[in-house]
C-alpha positions in Angstrom: -7.3 -73.5 -5.5 -9.4 -74.1 -7.7 -12.3 -76.7 -6.7 -12.5 -80.3 -7.9 -15.8 -81.9 -9.8 -15.5 -83.6 -6.4 -16.1 -80.5 -4.1 -12.7 -81.5 -1.7 -11.0 -78.1 -2.3 -13.5 -76.1 -2.8 -12.3 -72.0 -3.5 -12.6 -69.2 -1.0 -16.3 -67.5 -2.5 -17.0 -71.2 -2.8 -16.2 -71.3 1.4 -18.2 -67.6 2.0 -21.1 -68.9 -0.3 -22.3 -72.0 2.1 -21.5 -69.9 5.4 -23.5 -67.6 4.0 -26.2 -70.1 3.7 -25.0 -71.8 6.9 -25.9 -68.8 8.7 -29.4 -67.8 7.0 -30.8 -72.1 7.8 -29.3 -71.0 11.6 -31.5 -67.6 11.1 -34.7 -69.0 10.3 -33.9 -71.9 12.8 -33.9 -69.2 15.8 -34.7 -65.7 14.9 -35.0 -65.0 18.4 -31.3 -65.7 18.5 -31.1 -62.8 15.6 -33.2 -60.1 17.2 -31.6 -60.8 20.7 -27.5 -60.7 19.0 -29.2 -57.2 16.0 -28.0 -54.8 19.0 -25.0 -56.3 20.1 -23.8 -56.0 16.0 -25.5 -52.3 15.8 -23.4 -51.4 19.2 -20.5 -52.7 17.5 -20.4 -50.9 14.5 -20.8 -47.9 16.5 -18.3 -48.4 18.3 -16.1 -49.4 14.8 -17.5 -46.1 13.3 -16.3 -43.4 15.6 -13.2 -45.7 16.6 -12.8 -45.0 11.9 -12.9 -41.0 12.7 -11.5 -40.6 15.8 -7.6 -40.2 13.3 -9.4 -38.0 11.1 -10.2 -35.8 15.0 -8.2 -32.4 15.3 -5.5 -32.7 17.5 -6.0 -30.1 20.9 -2.7 -30.4 21.5 -2.6 -26.6 19.9 -5.4 -26.0 21.5 -3.6 -23.3 24.1 -1.4 -22.2 21.1 -4.6 -20.3 20.0 -4.6 -19.1 24.2 -1.4 -17.4 23.9 -1.4 -16.8 20.2 -0.2 -13.2 20.4 0.3 -9.7 17.3 2.6 -8.5 15.6 4.3 -4.8 16.3 6.1 -2.5 14.5 7.6 -1.0 16.0 9.0 2.8 14.9 13.3 3.8 15.2 12.6 5.3 18.2 10.8 2.2 19.6 6.8 3.8 19.7 3.7 1.4 17.9 3.4 2.0 14.2 0.8 -0.3 14.5 -0.2 -4.1 16.0 -1.0 -6.9 13.4 -3.9 -9.3 14.4 -6.3 -11.8 11.9 -9.2 -10.3 13.7 -10.3 -7.4 16.2 -10.0 -9.4 18.7 -8.5 -9.2 22.0 -8.3 -12.0 25.2 -9.1 -11.7 28.7 -8.4 -14.0 31.4 -11.8 -15.0 32.6 -12.0 -13.5 35.7 -11.7 -10.4 33.6 -15.6 -10.9 32.3 -19.0 -10.0 34.2 -19.7 -13.1 36.0 -23.4 -12.4 34.4 -21.6 -13.1 31.3 -20.9 -16.2 32.2 -24.0 -16.9 34.2 -26.2 -16.0 30.6 -23.8 -18.3 29.0 -24.4 -22.2 30.9 -27.7 -21.5 31.9 -28.9 -20.5 28.0 -25.9 -23.1 26.7 -25.4 -25.5 29.1 -26.1 -25.5 32.5 -24.7 -29.2 33.2 -21.3 -27.4 32.1 -19.0 -28.4 34.6 -20.8 -31.5 35.7 -20.2 -34.0 32.0 -16.5 -34.7 30.7 -17.7 -32.8 26.5 -20.4 -34.6 26.2 -24.0 -33.6 27.5 -26.6 -37.1 27.2 -29.3 -36.5 28.8 -29.3 -33.2 27.4 -28.5 -35.3 23.4 -30.7 -37.4 24.5 -33.4 -34.9 24.0 -32.3 -32.6 21.6 -33.2 -35.9 19.7 -36.4 -36.6 21.3 -37.6 -32.9 20.4 -36.4 -33.5 16.9 -37.9 -36.6 16.2 -41.1 -34.8 16.8 -41.4 -31.8 14.4 -39.1 -29.1 16.8 -35.6 -29.1 16.4 -33.2 -28.3 18.5 -29.7 -28.4 19.5 -27.8 -30.4 22.0 -24.3 -29.5 22.3 -22.5 -28.5 25.2 -19.6 -25.6 25.2 -17.2 -28.2 24.7 -18.4 -29.4 21.3 -19.2 -26.1 20.4 -15.9 -24.5 21.0 -14.8 -27.4 19.1 -17.2 -26.6 15.5 -15.5 -23.3 16.4 -11.9 -24.4 16.6 -12.1 -26.3 13.8 -14.1 -25.9 11.2 -11.9 -27.7 8.6 -12.0 -30.5 10.2 -15.2 -31.7 11.5 -17.0 -30.4 8.9 -19.6 -27.5 8.6 -22.1 -30.3 6.8 -25.6 -30.5 9.2 -24.0 -34.3 9.2 -23.4 -37.0 11.8 -20.3 -37.5 10.8 -20.0 -34.4 11.4 -21.8 -34.3 15.4 -19.7 -37.5 15.5 -16.2 -35.5 14.5 -17.8 -32.7 17.4 -18.4 -35.3 19.9 -14.7 -36.7 19.3 -13.2 -33.5 20.0 -15.2 -32.1 22.8 -14.0 -35.4 24.8 -10.3 -33.8 24.0 -10.6 -30.7 24.9 -12.3 -31.7 28.4 -9.5 -34.2 28.6 -6.7 -31.9 28.0 -7.7 -28.9 29.9 -9.9 -27.6 32.8 -13.3 -25.7 32.4 -12.7 -23.0 33.1 -10.1 -23.0 30.6 -12.8 -24.3 28.8 -14.4 -21.6 29.8 -11.9 -18.5 28.9 -11.0 -20.1 25.5 -14.7 -19.5 24.2 -15.9 -16.3 25.3 -12.7 -15.3 23.9 -13.1 -17.3 20.8 -16.7 -16.9 19.7 -17.5 -14.5 17.0 -20.0 -11.4 17.7 -20.7 -9.9 14.1 -19.5 -6.5 13.0 -16.1 -8.1 12.5 -15.7 -8.9 16.6 -14.1 -11.7 18.1 -14.7 -12.7 21.6 -16.6 -11.0 24.3 -14.3 -8.0 25.2 -14.3 -7.1 21.2 -18.5 -7.3 21.8 -19.1 -5.7 24.4 -16.9 -2.8 22.8 -18.3 -2.5 19.6 -22.3 -3.0 21.2 -22.0 -0.9 24.6 -19.0 0.8 23.9 -17.4 -0.7 27.6 -15.3 -3.7 28.4 -16.6 -6.9 30.4 -15.5 -6.4 33.6 -18.4 -3.2 33.3 -21.3 -5.3 31.7 -24.2 -5.7 33.4 -27.2 -9.0 32.9 -29.3 -7.4 30.7 -26.0 -6.1 28.1 -24.4 -9.9 28.6 -28.2 -11.8 28.1 -28.1 -9.8 25.2 -24.8 -11.1 24.2 -25.3 -14.5 25.2 -28.3 -14.9 23.6 -26.7 -13.7 19.5 -25.4 -16.6 19.6 -27.7 -19.0 18.6 -27.5 -16.6 15.7 -25.6 -13.8 15.3 -27.5 -12.6 12.3 -31.5 -13.5 13.2 -30.9 -12.0 16.9 -28.7 -8.8 15.1 -29.4 -6.1 18.1 -28.8 -3.3 15.5 -30.6 -4.6 12.8 -33.1 -6.9 14.4 -34.1 -4.6 17.7 -37.6 -6.5 18.5 -36.0 -10.7 17.9 -32.7 -9.7 20.4 -35.0 -7.9 22.5 -37.5 -11.4 22.9 -34.1 -13.4 22.8 -32.8 -11.6 24.9 -36.0 -11.8 27.7 -35.3 -15.8 27.1 -32.3 -15.8 28.4 -33.5 -13.9 31.5 -35.7 -16.3 31.7 -33.5 -19.0 32.1 -31.6 -17.2 34.4 -34.5 -17.5 36.6 -35.7 -20.8 35.8 -32.1 -21.3 37.2 -32.1 -19.8 40.1 -29.8 -16.6 38.9 -32.7 -13.7 38.9 -36.6 -14.0 41.2 -39.3 -13.3 40.0 -39.7 -9.7 40.0 -36.3 -8.4 38.8 -37.2 -11.0 35.5 -40.7 -8.4 35.2 -38.9 -5.6 35.5 -35.9 -6.3 33.3 -37.7 -8.9 30.3 -39.5 -4.6 29.8 -36.4 -2.5 30.3 -35.0 -1.6 26.6 -32.2 -2.8 24.6 -29.6 0.7 24.9 -26.8 0.3 22.6 -24.1 2.0 21.7 -23.9 0.5 19.1 -19.9 1.9 16.8 -17.7 -0.9 14.9 -14.6 -0.8 16.0 -12.2 0.5 13.1 -8.8 -0.7 13.6 -6.0 1.3 14.6 -4.5 2.7 11.4 -1.4 4.6 13.7 0.5 7.3 12.6 1.6 5.8 8.7 -0.9 3.6 8.1 0.5 3.3 3.9 4.2 2.7 5.4 2.4 0.0 7.6 0.7 -1.7 4.5 4.9 -2.0 2.9 5.8 -3.7 5.9 2.9 -6.0 6.2 3.3 -7.4 2.9 7.1 -7.7 3.2 6.6 -9.7 7.0 4.1 -11.6 5.5 6.8 -13.1 2.9 9.7 -12.7 5.2 7.6 -14.7 7.2 6.1 -17.5 5.0 10.0 -18.1 3.9 11.0 -18.6 8.2 8.3 -19.9 8.9 7.0 -17.8 11.4 2.5 -16.3 11.5 2.6 -12.8 11.5 -0.6 -13.3 12.9 -0.3 -14.7 16.1 3.7 -15.6 16.4 4.3 -11.8 18.3 6.8 -10.7 16.4 8.5 -7.3 16.7 9.2 -5.5 13.9 11.9 -3.0 14.2 11.2 -0.5 11.4 14.0 3.0 10.2 10.5 5.1 10.3 11.2 8.1 12.5 7.7 8.9 14.7 9.1 12.4 14.4 10.3 12.9 11.2 6.2 11.5 10.6 4.4 13.3 12.6 6.4 16.4 11.1 5.4 14.9 7.7 1.5 14.3 8.1 1.7 18.0 9.9 3.0 19.0 7.0 0.7 17.7 4.4 -2.7 17.6 5.7 -2.2 21.9 6.5 -0.9 22.5 2.6 -3.5 20.0 1.6 -6.5 21.8 3.4 -5.7 25.3 1.7 -5.4 23.5 -1.8 -9.5 21.9 -0.6 -9.6 25.5 -0.3 -8.7 27.1 -3.7 -10.5 23.3 -6.2 -13.8 23.7 -3.7 -13.7 28.1 -4.9 -12.6 26.3 -8.4 -15.0 24.0 -8.8 -18.5 26.2 -7.2 -21.1 28.3 -9.6 -21.0 28.4 -13.2 -18.0 28.3 -14.4 -17.9 24.7 -12.0 -18.8 20.7 -12.4 -22.3 22.4 -13.4 -20.3 24.2 -16.3 -18.6 20.7 -16.6 -21.5 18.8 -17.9 -19.6 16.6 -21.0 -17.0 15.2 -18.2 -19.6 14.8 -15.6 -21.5 12.3 -17.3 -18.1 11.3 -18.0 -17.4 10.5 -14.4 -21.8 9.3 -14.3 -21.1 6.4 -16.2 -17.7 5.6 -14.3 -19.8 5.2 -11.4 -20.2 1.8 -10.1 -24.3 3.6 -9.3 -24.4 3.2 -13.2 -23.1 0.3 -14.1 -25.4 -0.9 -11.5 -28.6 0.2 -13.0 -27.4 -0.8 -16.6 -27.6 -4.5 -15.3 -30.8 -4.8 -14.2 -31.5 -3.4 -17.4 -32.8 0.5 -17.5 -31.7 2.5 -20.3 -28.4 4.9 -20.2 -30.3 8.2 -21.1 -33.0 7.8 -18.0 -29.8 6.3 -16.0 -28.1 9.8 -16.1 -31.0 11.3 -15.8 -31.7 9.7 -12.8 -28.5 10.0 -11.5 -27.5 13.5 -12.4 -31.0 14.5 -10.9 -30.1 12.6 -7.6 -28.4 15.5 -4.9 -26.6 13.0 -2.7 -25.0 11.8 -5.3 -23.7 13.5 -7.1 -23.0 15.6 -3.5 -20.1 12.6 -3.0 -19.0 12.1 -6.2 -18.3 15.6 -7.0 -16.3 15.3 -3.4 -15.0 11.7 -4.4 -13.9 13.4 -7.8 -12.8 16.9 -7.0 -10.4 15.6 -3.3 -7.6 16.8 -4.4 -4.6 14.6 -3.1 -1.1 14.4 -1.6 2.2 11.8 -1.6 5.0 12.8 1.1 8.8 10.9 1.3 11.6 11.7 3.1 15.1 8.8 3.5 17.7 9.7 4.5 21.2 9.7 1.6 23.6 7.3 3.0 21.5 4.6 4.6 18.9 4.4 2.3 16.9 4.7 5.9 13.0 5.9 4.8 12.5 8.8 7.4 8.4 9.8 7.0 5.5 8.3 4.5 2.5 9.1 3.8 0.6 8.0 1.5 -2.1 9.7 1.2 -4.6 12.7 3.2 -6.6 10.6 4.2 -6.1 6.6 4.7 -9.0 5.8 5.6 -10.9 7.6 2.2 -7.9 6.6 0.6 -6.1 4.3 0.2 -4.2 4.5 -2.4 -0.1 5.1 -2.5 0.6 8.7 -4.1 4.0 7.7 -2.4 4.4 3.8 -4.3 2.0 2.8 -6.6 0.5 6.1 -7.8 2.6 6.9 -10.9 3.3 9.9 -12.8 4.3 12.1 -15.2 7.2 14.2 -13.3 7.9 16.9 -15.7 10.8 19.6 -14.5 11.3 17.4 -11.5 13.3 14.8 -14.0 15.9 16.9 -15.6 18.6 16.6 -13.5 18.7 13.0 -14.9 19.4 15.2 -18.7 21.8 17.6 -17.3 23.6 14.1 -15.6 23.6 12.4 -18.7 25.5 15.4 -19.8 28.0 15.8 -17.7 28.4 12.7 -17.6 29.5 12.4 -21.5 31.8 15.4 -20.7 29.1 19.0 -20.7 30.2 21.6 -18.0 27.9 23.2 -16.2 29.3 26.6 -17.9 28.5 25.2 -21.5 26.0 27.7 -23.5 23.0 27.2 -25.5 20.8 29.9 -27.0 16.7 30.1 -24.7 15.1 30.0 -27.6 12.3 27.5 -29.4 13.6 24.4 -32.1 11.2 21.9 -33.8 12.4 18.7 -33.8 11.4 16.3 -36.1 10.0 13.6 -35.1 8.4 10.7 -36.8 7.2 12.0 -40.9 5.1 14.5 -41.1 4.9 15.2 -36.5 6.6 18.2 -35.3 8.1 18.4 -31.6 7.7 22.3 -30.5 8.5 22.3 -26.3 8.7 25.8 -24.9 8.3 27.4 -21.8 5.9 29.2 -19.8 6.9 32.6 -20.6 8.9 33.5 -24.5 12.6 32.7 -25.3 14.6 35.6 -24.8 16.6 34.6 -27.4 20.2 35.0 -25.4 22.4 32.6 -24.9 22.1 30.2 -21.4 24.3 28.3 -19.1 23.5 24.7 -18.4 23.9 25.7 -14.8 20.9 28.4 -15.5 19.6 26.0 -17.3 18.7 23.8 -14.9 18.4 26.3 -11.9 15.0 28.3 -14.4 13.9 24.8 -15.1 14.1 26.2 -19.0 12.1 23.8 -20.8 14.0 24.2 -24.3 17.4 24.8 -22.6 17.3 20.6 -21.6 15.0 19.9 -24.8 18.4 20.7 -26.4 20.2 19.2 -23.6 17.6 15.6 -24.3 18.7 16.1 -28.5 22.1 16.4 -28.1 22.8 13.3 -25.4 19.9 11.1 -26.4 17.2 10.1 -24.5 17.5 6.6 -24.2 21.5 7.5 -22.3 18.2 9.5 -20.6 17.1 6.7 -19.2 20.2 4.7 -18.8 21.6 7.2 -16.2 17.7 7.8 -15.2 17.6 4.6 -14.0 20.9 4.0 -12.7 20.7 7.0 -10.6 16.8 4.9 -8.9 14.0 5.2 -11.4 14.0 0.9 -11.7 10.8 0.6 -11.1 9.3 1.9 -13.7 9.4 2.1 -17.9 11.4 4.3 -19.4 9.9 5.4 -23.2 13.2 6.7 -25.0 11.3 9.7 -27.0 12.3 12.8 -27.5 10.0 14.4 -24.4 11.2 11.8 -22.4 14.0 14.7 -20.9 10.8 16.8 -19.9 9.8 14.6 -17.7 7.2 12.2 -20.2 6.7 9.6 -18.6 5.6 7.6 -15.1 7.1 7.6 -12.6 6.6 7.2 -9.0 7.4 9.2 -5.6 9.6 6.9 -4.2 11.8 6.4 -7.7 12.5 10.3 -7.7 12.9 10.8 -3.7 15.7 7.4 -4.3 17.3 8.9 -7.3 17.8 12.6 -5.8 19.5 10.9 -2.8 21.8 9.3 -5.1 22.7 12.5 -6.0 22.2 13.9 -2.7 24.7 10.8 -1.6 28.3 11.4 -3.8 26.5 9.7 -6.9 25.8 6.8 -5.1 22.7 4.4 -5.0 21.3 3.3 -2.1 17.6 2.0 -2.5 15.2 2.7 0.2 15.1 0.9 3.3 12.4 0.8 5.6 12.9 -2.6 8.2 16.2 -3.1 10.1 15.2 -5.9 12.3 13.3 -8.7 12.7 12.6 -9.9 16.4 10.7 -12.8 18.8 8.2 -11.4 20.8 10.5 -12.4 23.3 12.9 -9.8 22.4 15.5 -12.6 20.5 16.7 -11.4 16.6 16.0 -13.1 13.9 17.1 -11.5 11.7 18.9 -8.1 11.0 19.2 -6.2 8.0 22.4 -3.4 7.6 22.2 -0.9 4.2 22.8 -2.0 0.8 25.8 -1.6 0.0 26.2 2.1 -2.1 26.9 1.2 -5.8 28.8 3.9 -8.0 26.4 5.3 -10.3 28.2 9.0 -11.2 31.4 9.6 -11.0 32.4 12.0 -8.2 32.8 15.1 -10.8 29.9 15.1 -12.7 27.8 14.6 -9.7 29.6 17.6 -7.6 28.6 20.0 -10.4 24.8 18.5 -11.5 24.1 18.5 -7.4 25.6 22.7 -6.9 23.2 23.4 -10.2 21.0 22.3 -8.1 21.9 24.3 -5.6 21.3 27.1 -7.8 16.8 26.0 -8.0 16.8 26.8 -4.8 19.0 29.9 -4.1 18.1 31.4 -7.6 15.5 29.5 -9.9 12.5 28.5 -9.2 12.0 26.8 -5.6 13.6 30.9 -3.9 10.9 30.0 -1.8 12.4 28.1 0.7 14.6 30.8 1.6 12.6 34.0 0.9 9.3 32.5 2.0 9.8 30.0 4.7 13.7 31.0 5.6 15.6 28.2 5.2 19.4 27.8 6.1 21.9 25.7 4.7 23.0 23.8 2.4 19.7 22.6 0.6 18.7 22.4 -3.2 17.0 20.3 -5.2 13.7 20.2 -8.2 10.2 21.4 -8.8 8.1 20.4 -11.9 4.9 21.0 -12.9 3.2 19.3 -15.6 0.8 19.8 -18.5 -2.0 22.0 -17.4 -1.0 21.8 -13.5 -2.4 18.1 -13.8 0.6 17.5 -11.6 3.1 19.2 -8.6 5.8 18.0 -7.3 8.7 19.2 -5.6 12.5 17.6 -3.9 14.4 18.9 -1.4 18.5 17.8 -0.7 19.4 18.6 2.3 23.2 16.2 3.4 21.6 13.8 5.5 17.9 14.0 4.2 16.2 14.6 0.7 12.1 14.5 1.1 9.8 14.6 -1.8 5.7 16.0 -2.1 3.5 15.1 -4.5 0.1 16.8 -4.7 -2.6 16.6 -8.7 -6.1 15.2 -8.1 -6.3 10.5 -8.5 -8.3 11.3 -11.5 -5.5 13.4 -14.5 -8.6 14.6 -16.2 -8.7 17.6 -13.5 -6.6 19.9 -13.1 -4.8 23.1 -11.0 -4.9 26.4 -11.4 -2.1 28.1 -12.8 -2.1 30.7 -9.1 -2.1 27.9 -7.2 -1.0 24.0 -9.1 2.3 24.9 -9.9 5.2 22.3 -8.3 6.2 25.7 -6.6 3.0 26.7 -5.7 1.6 23.3 -5.1 4.1 20.5 -3.4 7.0 23.1 -2.5 5.5 24.1 0.8 4.9 20.0 2.1 8.5 20.0 1.5 9.6 22.9 3.2 7.7 23.0 6.2 8.3 19.5 7.1 11.8 21.2 7.2 11.5 24.6 8.9 10.1 21.6 12.1 12.5 19.0 11.8 15.2 22.5 11.9 13.8 23.4 14.4 13.5 20.1 16.9 16.9 19.5 16.2 16.4 16.6 14.3 17.8 18.1 11.4 21.3 19.7 11.5 21.1 23.0 9.2 25.6 24.1 9.3 25.5 20.2 7.3 27.4 20.3 4.0 27.5 19.1 0.9 31.1 19.2 -1.0 32.0 21.8 -2.5 33.7 22.4 -6.3 35.9 24.7 -4.3 36.8 21.7 -2.0 40.4 20.3 -3.1 39.4 16.6 -3.4 36.5 17.7 -6.6 38.3 20.5 -7.7 41.0 17.5 -7.6 38.5 15.1 -9.7 37.2 17.9 -11.6 40.1 18.9 -13.2 41.3 14.8 -13.8 37.4 15.0 -15.7 37.5 18.6 -17.1 40.9 19.1 -17.6 41.2 23.1 -17.6 37.7 24.9 -18.5 39.0 27.7 -20.7 35.9 30.3 -21.4 36.4 29.5 -25.2 36.2 25.7 -25.9 36.5 24.7 -29.3 32.6 24.4 -31.0 32.7 20.9 -31.4 29.1 19.5 -34.0 25.4 18.7 -32.5 25.4 14.7 -32.1 21.6 13.8 -34.4 19.7 10.9 -32.8 17.7 8.8 -34.9 14.1 8.7 -33.8 12.2 7.2 -31.1 8.6 7.8 -30.4 5.9 10.4 -31.1 5.4 12.5 -28.6 2.7 15.9 -28.5 3.6 18.8 -29.0 3.6 21.1 -25.6 1.1 24.2 -25.1 2.0 25.9 -23.1 4.7 23.8 -20.3 6.0 21.2 -19.8 4.9 17.5 -21.1 3.2 15.7 -23.5 -1.2 14.9 -22.0 -1.1 11.9 -18.9 -1.2 8.1 -20.6 -3.4 5.6 -19.4 -1.1 4.4 -17.3 -0.2 6.9 -13.9 -1.5 3.8 -11.8 0.2 0.8 -12.3 0.4 -1.1 -9.6 4.6 -1.2 -7.9 6.6 -4.5 -8.3 6.8 -5.4 -11.9 10.8 -3.6 -13.2 10.8 -2.0 -16.3 12.2 -4.8 -19.0 14.3 -2.5 -21.0 16.2 -1.9 -17.9 19.8 -3.0 -17.6 22.6 -2.8 -14.9 25.4 -0.6 -15.9 28.1 -2.2 -17.0 30.7 0.6 -16.1 30.7 4.4 -15.8 32.9 6.6 -18.7 36.4 6.6 -17.8 39.0 9.7 -18.7 40.2 7.6 -20.5 37.3 6.4 -22.7 36.1 9.5 -23.4 40.1 10.8 -24.8 39.6 8.0 -27.0 36.2 9.4 -28.4 35.4 13.1 -27.5 31.9 13.5 -26.2 29.6 15.9 -27.2 29.5 18.4 -25.6 26.9 21.9 -25.8 28.1 25.0 -27.8 30.3 27.5 -25.6 29.9 30.8 -25.9 31.8 34.0 -24.0 30.6 34.2 -20.8 28.9 37.4 -21.9 25.6 38.5 -20.9 24.5 38.5 -24.7 26.0 37.1 -27.5 27.1 39.6 -30.8 25.1 38.1 -33.5 28.4 38.1 -34.9 28.6 34.6 -32.9 25.1 34.5 -32.2 25.1 33.5 -36.8 28.3 31.2 -35.8 26.9 29.0 -32.8 23.7 28.6 -35.5 25.8 28.0 -38.4 28.4 25.3 -37.2 25.4 23.5 -34.8 23.3 23.1 -37.2 21.0 25.6 -36.8 20.8 27.7 -39.5 19.0 31.6 -39.4 16.5 32.2 -36.8 13.4 30.7 -37.6 15.6 27.8 -36.7 13.5 25.0 -39.0 13.5 20.7 -37.7 16.8 18.8 -37.0 16.4 16.2 -38.5 18.1 12.8 -36.2 20.1 10.7 -38.4 20.6 7.1 -36.5 23.5 6.4 -38.0 25.1 9.4 -35.5 23.8 8.5 -31.8 26.6 8.1 -28.9 26.4 5.7 -26.6 27.3 7.3 -23.0 28.9 2.9 -22.2 26.8 1.2 -19.5 
């Protein structure tokens, strides 16, 4: 309503103005009345301010949860503790288990009227405010107020403002109403921080004095309580004089409250600190890399299901077998120590570290110390020279770079259960996981996928190719010429023998026949599903980096009759009372290889153990039973691999340096000499402990069902087959010429983080049925009579039919129009 000219209907604003004018006239007429009302108004405003802040303070009903927080526990399959997952280094102890001298020192120093107030000590608060106004800053917070600040820093705030202090006081009063004095005191002593990741009095006692909180004497109690005024400033490790002075102040407070007499006080003040400091490290447990995998999985699971890993006391039962884990750890440690002696000898002397000046200078330039020096303005040459002249730095650099590393994993083929997992020699020194994170070139351990592809396309294990060097045109003016360590024999060799003896010359020919893209598809289907496989000709010799977990998992497919089961490491999750929250069953096996091709591949890989590159398994380690496997070595012995298959368990290992620019020596760096001993020693212990049954058998080619499958797959196999044309393939890449062994130089992507599958991966639609093979005959390898050596005329015939021509063979040209697909 608007005001009329005569003022009969004033607006709201006009009414307020009139009231203000009338009040002003009243104040001018009665100033004493105004002054008497000011305290009341101030009190009303203060109460209103406090009431307005109450809803903004935390709900203290959950404070008991802090006391009841329980860390999650990770258990092995046989019920042993692998790890306790807690947010901080803290062990809750009841008030009765804390030395009385701690409680007395705390009350005497921090809150003498603790048992008399209700959260706020008004007298102390006023005294502290008066001292602060006079220029002597004092704190007036009670123990309850400090607890409120420690437990709810986000809700109360951290800035030194009036609002924070009011919220702190309100919260303290709420705590006092909800909990007893002893509960408050116990919670405070178990949650207060003491530096070095030590939370609570128990962790502090063990960190600074190597004893429990129950055993602390008056001097030790005074020192720890003294730290509470400022843990960094009164740190007894770095600032012992300050800490000692503060300790004596606490002792003085104990004397004032009657806990010490004058004679005791004088004597105690002269005592040194007598620390027994040792920072408490997290217990890494027997399988730290495996637990790291479990922790990552569990955090995601808990987040999805509304649990807190660090406070809800979850019990996680895993698939890991403690006995197998201990055996694997021992085997890795023993062989790594033997290899490290070889490494140290190789890098010592004039021909070692000192002779590798260019490489060592590169290491220095890549170091944090060099980058820090450059950031401070030091010249490159000066920083390089200074660090090279620093013996301590150079020793640490050499030790880090030349530390041999290893990875080991064992998986059940039928279930995918991970039974053992050793990610590095020492988790404390190297948290990088060489089972799941390190992507390294697999070398010859990749060859089974080549032969699996060939058998899947119709080749037979008895098919023959010549052991001779062949050149492959892979690009304009680029030729790939794979060789072996020894000279080629020029003799015919069956595919079975070529795999057993790990012949690069034969494997390259098979890769050319079946197609590297098809090899990549088969490898992915069998289990190499996270790493990217580049479909170039050298793929068959293991040039695409993969993880050890993938390789062992894929070998599990072979051991599981051609059915892929992904690795599995969680069996069930329970709550703190043992009630089941979720159970996990093994994944349904995914058919990948039909029975016949898988059976002949497995049989060929038996030959690796019985008469091939891994005969040491039998001759040196005396392992019996039905075993199959494959060794692997990459160029210049950069990587050593070995995977062994037994019907109940597949185990594999990798050996090398973290920096692939460092290589091992021929005498000990090949997979059969570096990686094989770890696996063989593990199996030897497992058989001895009856963890595995040495009498377990894989299906045999002579088993009636297997024999029938083979007959249905290939039909009648005769000594001679009509010579068939060798399929040509497109040029898919330009691998480097390999001399004298396995693969092209390592790529810069060896250590990709896991988790991103190969973008070119596509799940198989269906396997090639026999009817499809009959309609479109597969490419078979060239077959000659199974004689020790083919007659010259037969060799010429084979060469002519294969398009190789007379020796020396010209480069094979790839024709993209003659590529054959497997038929996924």
